[in-house]
MARBA-3410 file (N, C-alpha, C, O; in Angstrom, 1 decimal):
190
43.6,85.8,218.2,43.4,87.3,218.2,42.7,87.7,219.6,41.8,87.0,220.0 ~ 43.2,88.7,220.2,42.7,89.2,221.5,41.3,89.7,221.4,40.9,90.3,220.4 ~ 40.5,89.4,222.4,39.1,89.8,222.4,38.9,91.1,223.2,37.9,91.7,223.2 ~ 40.0,91.5,223.8,40.0,92.8,224.6,39.9,94.0,223.7,40.5,94.0,222.6 ~ 39.3,95.0,224.2,39.3,96.3,223.4,39.5,97.4,224.4,39.3,97.3,225.6
40.0,98.5,223.9,40.3,99.7,224.7,39.1,100.3,225.3,38.0,100.1,224.8 ~ 39.3,101.0,226.3,38.2,101.8,227.0,38.6,103.3,227.0,39.7,103.6,227.2 ~ 37.7,104.1,226.6,37.9,105.5,226.5,37.6,106.2,227.9,36.4,106.0,228.4 ~ 38.5,106.8,228.5,38.3,107.4,229.8,37.7,108.8,229.7,37.4,109.3,228.6 ~ 37.4,109.3,230.9,36.8,110.7,230.9,37.6,111.7,230.3,37.1,112.8,229.9
38.9,111.5,230.2,39.9,112.4,229.6,39.9,112.3,228.1,40.7,113.0,227.4 ~ 39.1,111.3,227.5,39.1,111.1,226.1,40.2,110.2,225.6,40.3,110.0,224.3 ~ 41.0,109.7,226.4,42.1,108.8,226.0,41.7,107.3,226.1,41.1,106.9,227.0 ~ 42.1,106.6,225.0,41.8,105.2,225.0,42.9,104.4,225.7,44.1,104.7,225.5 ~ 42.5,103.5,226.6,43.5,102.8,227.4,43.1,101.3,227.4,42.0,100.9,227.1
44.0,100.5,227.8,43.8,99.1,228.1,42.7,99.0,229.2,42.8,99.8,230.1 ~ 41.8,98.1,229.1,40.6,98.1,230.1,41.0,98.0,231.5,40.3,98.6,232.4 ~ 42.1,97.3,231.9,42.4,97.2,233.3,42.8,98.6,233.9,42.8,98.7,235.1 ~ 43.2,99.5,233.1,43.7,100.8,233.6,42.5,101.8,233.9,42.8,102.8,234.5 ~ 41.3,101.4,233.5,40.2,102.3,233.7,39.6,102.2,235.1,39.7,101.1,235.7
39.1,103.3,235.6,38.3,103.2,236.9,39.1,103.5,238.2,38.5,103.7,239.2 ~ 40.4,103.5,238.1,41.2,103.8,239.3,42.4,104.7,239.0,43.1,104.3,238.1 ~ 42.5,105.8,239.6,43.6,106.7,239.2,45.0,106.1,239.4,45.9,106.5,238.7 ~ 45.2,105.2,240.4,46.5,104.6,240.6,46.8,103.7,239.4,47.9,103.7,238.8 ~ 45.8,102.8,239.0,46.0,102.0,237.8,46.3,102.8,236.5,47.1,102.5,235.7
45.5,103.9,236.4,45.6,104.7,235.2,47.0,105.4,235.1,47.6,105.4,234.1 ~ 47.5,105.9,236.3,48.8,106.5,236.3,49.9,105.5,236.0,50.8,105.8,235.2 ~ 49.8,104.3,236.5,50.8,103.3,236.3,50.8,102.9,234.8,51.8,102.8,234.1 ~ 49.6,102.7,234.2,49.4,102.4,232.8,50.0,103.4,231.9,50.8,103.1,231.0 ~ 49.7,104.7,232.2,50.1,105.8,231.4,51.6,106.2,231.5,52.1,106.8,230.6
52.3,105.9,232.6,53.6,106.3,232.8,54.7,105.2,232.9,55.9,105.5,232.7 ~ 54.2,104.0,233.2,55.3,103.0,233.6,55.1,101.7,232.9,56.1,101.0,232.5 ~ 53.9,101.2,232.8,53.6,99.8,232.2,54.1,99.7,230.8,53.7,100.5,229.9 ~ 55.0,98.8,230.5,55.5,98.6,229.2,56.7,99.5,228.9,57.3,99.5,227.8 ~ 57.2,100.3,229.9,58.4,101.1,229.7,59.6,100.4,230.1,59.6,99.8,231.2
60.6,100.3,229.3,61.9,99.6,229.7,62.5,100.2,230.9,62.4,101.4,231.2 ~ 63.1,99.3,231.7,63.8,99.8,232.9,65.3,99.4,232.8,65.7,98.7,231.9 ~ 66.1,100.0,233.7,67.5,99.8,233.7,68.0,99.6,235.1,67.5,100.2,236.1 ~ 69.0,98.7,235.3,69.6,98.5,236.6,69.1,97.4,237.4,67.9,97.0,237.3 ~ 70.0,96.8,238.1,69.7,95.6,239.0,68.6,95.9,239.9,67.7,95.1,240.1
68.6,97.0,240.6,67.5,97.3,241.6,66.2,97.4,241.0,65.2,96.9,241.6 ~ 66.1,98.0,239.8,64.8,98.1,239.1,64.3,96.7,238.7,63.1,96.5,238.9 ~ 65.1,95.9,238.3,64.7,94.5,237.9,64.3,93.7,239.2,63.3,93.0,239.2 ~ 65.1,93.8,240.2,64.8,93.1,241.5,63.5,93.6,242.1,62.7,92.8,242.6 ~ 63.2,94.9,242.0,61.9,95.5,242.5,60.8,94.8,241.7,59.8,94.4,242.3
60.9,94.8,240.4,59.8,94.3,239.6,59.6,92.8,239.8,58.4,92.4,239.9 ~ 60.6,92.0,239.9,60.5,90.6,240.2,59.9,90.4,241.5,59.0,89.5,241.7 ~ 60.3,91.2,242.5,59.7,91.1,243.9,58.3,91.4,243.9,57.5,90.7,244.5 ~ 57.9,92.5,243.3,56.5,93.0,243.3,55.6,92.0,242.5,54.5,91.8,243.0 ~ 56.1,91.5,241.4,55.3,90.5,240.7,55.1,89.3,241.5,54.0,88.7,241.5
56.1,88.9,242.3,55.9,87.7,243.2,54.9,88.0,244.3,54.0,87.2,244.6 ~ 55.0,89.2,244.9,54.0,89.5,245.9,52.6,89.7,245.4,51.6,89.4,246.1 ~ 52.5,90.0,244.1,51.2,90.2,243.5,50.4,88.9,243.3,49.2,88.9,243.3 ~ 51.1,87.8,243.2,50.5,86.5,243.0,49.4,86.3,243.9,49.6,86.3,245.1 ~ 48.2,86.1,243.4,47.0,85.9,244.2,46.3,87.2,244.7,45.2,87.1,245.3
46.9,88.3,244.3,46.3,89.6,244.8,46.1,90.5,243.5,46.5,90.1,242.4 ~ 45.5,91.6,243.7,45.3,92.6,242.6,46.6,93.4,242.5,47.3,93.6,243.5 ~ 46.9,93.8,241.3,48.1,94.7,241.1,47.8,96.0,241.8,48.8,96.7,242.2 ~ 46.6,96.5,241.9,46.3,97.7,242.6,46.8,97.6,244.0,47.3,98.6,244.6 ~ 46.6,96.5,244.7,47.0,96.3,246.1,48.5,96.6,246.1,49.0,97.2,247.0
49.3,96.0,245.2,50.7,96.1,245.2,51.1,97.6,244.9,52.0,98.1,245.6 ~ 50.5,98.2,243.9,50.8,99.6,243.6,50.6,100.5,244.8,51.4,101.4,245.0 ~ 49.5,100.3,245.5,49.2,101.1,246.6,50.2,100.9,247.7,50.6,101.9,248.4 ~ 50.7,99.7,247.9,51.7,99.4,248.9,53.2,99.6,248.5,54.1,99.4,249.2 ~ 53.4,100.0,247.2,54.7,100.1,246.6,55.7,101.0,247.4,56.8,100.6,247.6
55.2,102.2,247.9,56.2,103.0,248.7,56.7,102.3,249.9,57.8,102.4,250.3 ~ 55.8,101.6,250.6,56.2,100.8,251.8,57.1,99.7,251.4,58.0,99.4,252.2 ~ 56.8,99.0,250.3,57.7,97.9,249.9,59.1,98.5,249.6,60.1,97.9,250.0 ~ 59.2,99.7,249.0,60.5,100.3,248.8,61.3,100.6,250.1,62.5,100.4,250.1 ~ 60.6,101.0,251.1,61.2,101.3,252.3,61.6,99.9,253.0,62.8,99.8,253.4
60.7,99.0,253.0,60.9,97.7,253.7,62.1,96.9,253.1,62.9,96.2,253.8 ~ 62.3,97.0,251.7,63.3,96.3,251.0,64.4,97.2,250.5,65.0,96.9,249.5 ~ 64.7,98.3,251.3,65.9,99.1,251.0,66.0,99.5,249.5,67.1,99.4,249.0 ~ 64.9,100.0,249.0,64.9,100.4,247.5,65.4,99.3,246.6,65.9,99.5,245.6 ~ 65.3,98.0,247.1,65.6,96.8,246.3,67.1,96.8,246.0,67.5,96.3,244.9
67.9,97.3,246.9,69.4,97.2,246.7,69.7,95.8,247.1,69.6,95.4,248.3 ~ 70.1,95.0,246.1,70.3,93.5,246.3,71.3,93.2,247.4,71.0,92.3,248.2 ~ 72.4,93.9,247.6,73.3,93.6,248.6,72.7,93.8,250.0,73.0,93.0,250.9 ~ 71.9,94.8,250.2,71.3,95.1,251.5,70.2,94.0,251.8,70.3,93.4,252.9 ~ 69.4,93.7,250.8,68.3,92.7,251.1,68.9,91.3,251.2,68.4,90.5,252.0
70.0,91.0,250.5,70.6,89.7,250.6,71.2,89.5,252.0,71.3,88.3,252.4 ~ 71.4,90.5,252.7,72.0,90.4,254.1,70.9,90.3,255.1,71.2,90.1,256.3 ~ 69.6,90.4,254.7,68.5,90.3,255.7,68.6,88.9,256.4,68.9,87.9,255.7 ~ 68.2,88.8,257.6,68.2,87.6,258.4,66.8,87.3,259.0,65.9,88.0,258.6 ~ 66.7,86.4,259.9,65.4,86.0,260.4,64.8,87.2,261.2,63.6,87.3,261.2
65.7,88.0,261.8,65.1,89.2,262.5,64.5,90.1,261.5,63.4,90.7,261.8 ~ 65.0,90.3,260.4,64.4,91.1,259.3,63.1,90.5,258.8,62.2,91.2,258.6 ~ 63.1,89.2,258.7,61.8,88.5,258.3,60.7,88.8,259.3,59.6,89.2,258.9 ~ 61.0,88.7,260.6,60.1,89.1,261.6,59.6,90.5,261.6,58.5,90.8,261.7 ~ 60.6,91.4,261.3,60.3,92.8,261.2,59.3,93.1,260.1,58.4,93.8,260.2
59.6,92.4,258.9,58.7,92.6,257.8,57.4,92.0,258.0,56.4,92.5,257.5 ~ 57.3,90.9,258.7,56.0,90.2,259.0,55.1,91.2,259.8,53.9,91.0,259.8 ~ 55.8,92.1,260.6,55.0,93.0,261.4,54.7,94.3,260.7,54.0,95.2,261.2 ~ 55.2,94.5,259.5,55.0,95.7,258.7,53.7,95.7,258.0,53.5,95.1,256.9 ~ 52.7,96.4,258.5,51.4,96.5,257.9,51.4,97.2,256.5,50.4,97.1,255.8
52.4,97.9,256.2,52.5,98.6,254.9,52.7,97.7,253.7,52.5,98.1,252.6 ~ 53.2,96.5,254.0,53.5,95.6,252.9,52.5,94.4,253.0,51.7,94.2,253.9 ~ 52.6,93.5,252.0,51.9,92.2,252.1,52.7,91.3,253.0,53.9,91.0,252.7 ~ 52.1,90.9,254.1,52.8,90.1,255.1,52.6,88.6,254.8,51.7,88.0,255.4 ~ 53.4,88.1,254.0,53.3,86.7,253.6,54.8,86.2,253.8,55.7,86.5,253.0
55.0,85.3,254.8,56.3,84.8,255.1,57.0,84.2,253.9,58.2,84.5,253.6 ~ 56.4,83.4,253.1,57.0,82.7,252.0,57.4,83.8,250.9,58.5,83.6,250.3 ~ 56.6,84.8,250.7,57.0,85.8,249.7,58.1,86.7,250.3,59.0,87.1,249.5 ~ 58.1,87.0,251.5,59.2,87.8,252.1,60.5,87.0,252.0,61.5,87.6,251.7 ~ 60.4,85.7,252.4,61.7,84.9,252.3,62.1,84.8,250.8,63.3,84.7,250.6
61.2,84.7,249.9,61.5,84.7,248.5,62.2,85.9,248.1,63.2,85.9,247.3 ~ 61.8,87.1,248.5,62.4,88.3,248.2,63.9,88.3,248.6,64.8,88.8,247.9 ~ 64.2,87.8,249.8,65.5,87.7,250.3,66.3,86.7,249.5,67.5,87.0,249.1 ~ 65.7,85.6,249.2,66.4,84.6,248.4,66.7,85.1,247.0,67.8,84.9,246.5 ~ 65.8,85.9,246.4,66.0,86.4,245.1,67.1,87.5,245.1,67.8,87.7,244.1
67.2,88.3,246.2,68.3,89.3,246.3,69.6,88.6,246.3,70.6,89.0,245.7 ~ 69.7,87.5,247.1,70.9,86.7,247.1,71.3,86.1,245.8,72.4,86.1,245.4 ~ 70.3,85.6,245.1,70.5,85.1,243.7,70.9,86.2,242.8,71.8,85.9,241.9 ~ 70.4,87.4,242.9,70.8,88.5,242.0,72.2,88.9,242.3,73.0,89.1,241.3 ~ 72.7,88.9,243.5,74.1,89.1,243.8,74.9,88.1,243.2,75.9,88.4,242.5
74.6,86.8,243.3,75.4,85.7,242.8,75.4,85.8,241.2,76.4,85.4,240.6 ~ 74.3,86.2,240.7,74.2,86.3,239.2,75.1,87.3,238.6,75.4,87.2,237.4 ~ 75.6,88.2,239.3,76.6,89.2,238.8,77.8,88.5,238.1,78.3,89.0,237.2 ~ 78.2,87.4,238.6,79.3,86.6,238.0,79.0,86.1,236.7,79.9,85.7,235.9 ~ 77.7,86.1,236.3,77.3,85.5,235.0,76.6,86.6,234.1,75.8,86.3,233.3
76.9,87.9,234.4,76.4,89.0,233.5,75.3,89.8,234.2,75.1,90.9,233.8 ~ 74.7,89.3,235.2,73.8,90.1,236.0,72.3,89.8,235.6,72.0,89.2,234.6 ~ 71.4,90.2,236.5,70.0,90.0,236.4,69.4,90.7,235.1,68.7,90.1,234.4 ~ 69.8,91.9,234.9,69.3,92.7,233.7,69.6,91.9,232.4,68.8,91.7,231.6 ~ 70.8,91.5,232.3,71.3,90.8,231.1,70.5,89.5,230.9,70.1,89.2,229.8
70.3,88.8,232.0,69.6,87.5,231.9,68.1,87.7,231.4,67.6,87.0,230.6 ~ 67.5,88.7,232.0,66.1,88.9,231.7,66.0,89.4,230.2,65.2,88.9,229.4 ~ 66.9,90.4,229.9,66.9,90.9,228.5,67.1,89.8,227.4,66.7,89.9,226.3 ~ 67.9,88.8,227.8,68.2,87.7,226.9,67.0,87.0,226.5,67.0,86.2,225.5 ~ 65.9,87.1,227.2,64.6,86.4,226.9,63.6,87.3,226.2,62.4,86.9,226.2
64.0,88.4,225.6,63.1,89.3,224.9,62.6,88.5,223.7,63.3,87.8,223.0 ~ 61.2,88.5,223.5,60.7,87.8,222.3,61.3,88.3,221.0,61.5,89.4,220.8 ~ 61.6,87.3,220.1,62.2,87.6,218.9,61.2,88.0,217.8,61.6,88.7,216.9 ~ 59.9,87.7,218.0,58.9,88.1,217.1,57.8,88.8,217.8,57.7,88.7,219.0 ~ 57.0,89.6,217.1,55.9,90.3,217.7,55.0,89.5,218.6,54.7,88.3,218.3
54.5,90.1,219.7,53.7,89.4,220.6,52.3,90.1,220.6,52.2,91.3,220.7 ~ 51.2,89.3,220.5,49.9,89.9,220.5,49.6,90.4,222.0,49.7,89.5,222.9 ~ 49.4,91.6,222.2,49.2,92.1,223.6,48.0,91.5,224.3,46.9,91.4,223.8 ~ 48.3,91.1,225.5,47.2,90.6,226.5,46.4,89.5,225.9,45.3,89.2,226.3 ~ 47.0,88.7,225.0,46.3,87.5,224.5,46.7,86.2,225.2,46.0,85.2,225.1
47.7,86.2,226.0,48.2,85.0,226.7,48.8,85.4,228.0,49.1,86.6,228.3 ~ 48.9,84.4,228.9,49.5,84.7,230.2,50.8,84.0,230.4,51.5,84.2,231.4 ~ 51.2,83.3,229.4,52.6,82.7,229.3,53.1,82.7,227.9,52.3,83.0,227.0 ~ 54.3,82.5,227.7,54.9,82.4,226.3,56.1,81.5,226.4,56.6,81.1,227.5 ~ 56.6,81.1,225.3,57.8,80.3,225.3,59.0,81.0,226.0,59.8,80.4,226.7
59.0,82.3,225.8,60.0,83.1,226.4,59.9,83.3,227.9,60.9,83.2,228.6 ~ 58.7,83.4,228.4,58.4,83.5,229.8,58.7,82.2,230.5,59.2,82.1,231.6 ~ 58.5,81.1,229.8,58.8,79.7,230.3,60.3,79.6,230.4,60.8,79.1,231.4 ~ 61.0,80.0,229.4,62.5,79.9,229.4,63.1,80.8,230.4,64.0,80.4,231.1 ~ 62.5,82.0,230.6,63.1,82.9,231.6,62.9,82.4,233.0,63.8,82.4,233.8
61.7,81.8,233.2,61.4,81.2,234.5,62.4,80.1,234.8,63.0,80.0,235.9 ~ 62.7,79.2,233.9,63.6,78.1,234.1,65.0,78.7,234.3,65.7,78.2,235.2 ~ 65.4,79.7,233.6,66.8,80.2,233.7,66.9,80.9,235.1,68.0,80.7,235.7 ~ 66.0,81.6,235.5,66.0,82.2,236.9,66.1,81.2,237.9,66.9,81.3,238.9 ~ 65.3,80.1,237.8,65.3,79.1,238.8,66.6,78.4,238.9,67.1,78.0,239.9
67.2,78.2,237.7,68.6,77.6,237.7,69.6,78.4,238.5,70.6,77.9,239.0 ~ 69.3,79.7,238.5,70.3,80.6,239.2,69.8,80.9,240.7,70.3,81.8,241.3 ~ 68.8,80.1,241.2,68.4,80.2,242.6,67.2,81.1,242.9,66.9,81.2,244.0 ~ 66.6,81.6,241.9,65.4,82.5,242.1,64.2,81.6,242.4,64.1,80.5,241.9 ~ 63.3,82.1,243.2,62.0,81.5,243.5,60.8,82.4,243.3,61.0,83.6,243.1
59.6,81.9,243.2,58.4,82.7,242.9,58.6,83.4,241.6,58.1,84.5,241.4 ~ 59.1,82.7,240.6,59.3,83.2,239.3,58.8,82.3,238.2,59.4,82.0,237.2 ~ 57.5,81.9,238.4,56.9,81.0,237.4,56.6,81.7,236.1,56.8,82.9,236.0 ~ 56.3,80.9,235.1,56.1,81.4,233.7,55.0,82.5,233.6,55.2,83.5,232.9 ~ 53.9,82.4,234.4,52.9,83.5,234.3,53.4,84.8,234.9,53.2,85.8,234.4
54.1,84.6,236.1,54.7,85.8,236.7,55.7,86.5,235.8,55.8,87.7,235.8 ~ 56.5,85.6,235.1,57.6,86.2,234.3,57.0,86.8,233.0,57.5,87.7,232.5 ~ 55.8,86.3,232.6,55.1,86.9,231.4,54.7,88.3,231.8,54.8,89.3,231.1 ~ 54.1,88.4,233.0,53.6,89.7,233.5,54.8,90.7,233.7,54.7,91.9,233.4 ~ 55.9,90.2,234.1,57.2,91.0,234.2,57.6,91.5,232.9,57.9,92.7,232.7
57.6,90.6,231.9,58.0,91.0,230.5,57.1,92.1,230.0,57.6,93.0,229.3 ~ 55.8,92.0,230.2,54.9,93.1,229.8,55.2,94.4,230.5,55.4,95.4,229.9 ~ 55.4,94.3,231.8,55.6,95.5,232.7,56.8,96.2,232.3,56.9,97.5,232.4 ~ 57.9,95.5,232.0,59.2,96.2,231.7,59.5,96.4,230.2,60.6,96.7,229.9 ~ 58.5,96.2,229.4,58.6,96.5,228.0,59.4,95.6,227.2,60.0,96.1,226.2
59.5,94.3,227.5,60.3,93.4,226.7,59.5,93.2,225.3,60.0,92.8,224.3 ~ 58.2,93.6,225.4,57.4,93.7,224.2,56.3,94.7,224.5,56.1,95.0,225.7 ~ 55.7,95.3,223.5,54.6,96.3,223.7,53.4,95.6,224.2,52.7,94.9,223.5 ~ 53.0,95.8,225.5,51.8,95.1,226.0,50.5,95.9,225.8,49.4,95.3,226.1 ~ 50.5,97.1,225.2,49.3,97.9,225.1,48.5,97.4,223.8,49.0,97.1,222.8
47.2,97.4,224.0,46.3,96.9,223.0,46.3,97.9,221.8,46.6,99.1,222.0 ~ 46.0,97.4,220.6,45.8,98.3,219.5,44.7,99.4,219.8,43.7,99.0,220.3 ~ 45.0,100.6,219.5,44.0,101.6,219.9,44.3,102.3,221.2,43.8,103.5,221.4 ~ 45.1,101.7,222.0,45.5,102.4,223.3,46.4,103.5,223.0,47.3,103.4,222.1 ~ 46.2,104.6,223.7,47.1,105.8,223.4,48.6,105.5,223.7,49.4,106.3,223.3
48.9,104.5,224.5,50.3,104.2,224.8,50.9,103.2,223.8,52.1,103.0,223.8 ~ 50.1,102.6,222.9,50.6,101.6,222.0,51.7,102.2,221.1,51.5,103.2,220.5 ~ 52.9,101.6,221.1,54.0,102.1,220.3,54.7,103.2,220.9,55.7,103.7,220.3 ~ 54.4,103.6,222.1,55.0,104.8,222.8,56.3,104.5,223.4,57.1,105.4,223.7 ~ 56.6,103.2,223.7,57.8,102.8,224.4,58.8,102.2,223.4,59.9,101.8,223.8
END
């Protein structure tokens, strides 16, 4: 059983505790976290941002998200898959994003893998195939059997920086299960 409990904000709404205290986190929690997404670009964006978040705060990534969208061509897989070493150097010089060569190269690798995955049903279909079959206790774990399986499946298709913890965070973020705590005003809303 989860030990986390909701926090009531100045607006009187109960939220998951990580969403309190910063308007960027609050807006993300209230409008996007746990909401299903559609389309290859949306999935590639989330996988990319989750990989860049590793070792950093989600707030850092959310704050830089507009720059990430520009830098990675709105996560259009065909465009990013064509990036070369010159693009890597350009991105390494872009102060608007997280400048980590391994993560930048991973984003390009993953775009190429997403393009290749179209022959096998596509990125969205692969991720959706790992939706938990039974209810998940929100925020009680950082991995699951499904996130481990998703990580392995993505790696088999050439994706990198897609470990089980990162994939569990992805599954929460894109609403493969309801990640909101009982009592949160968003619980059951998606």
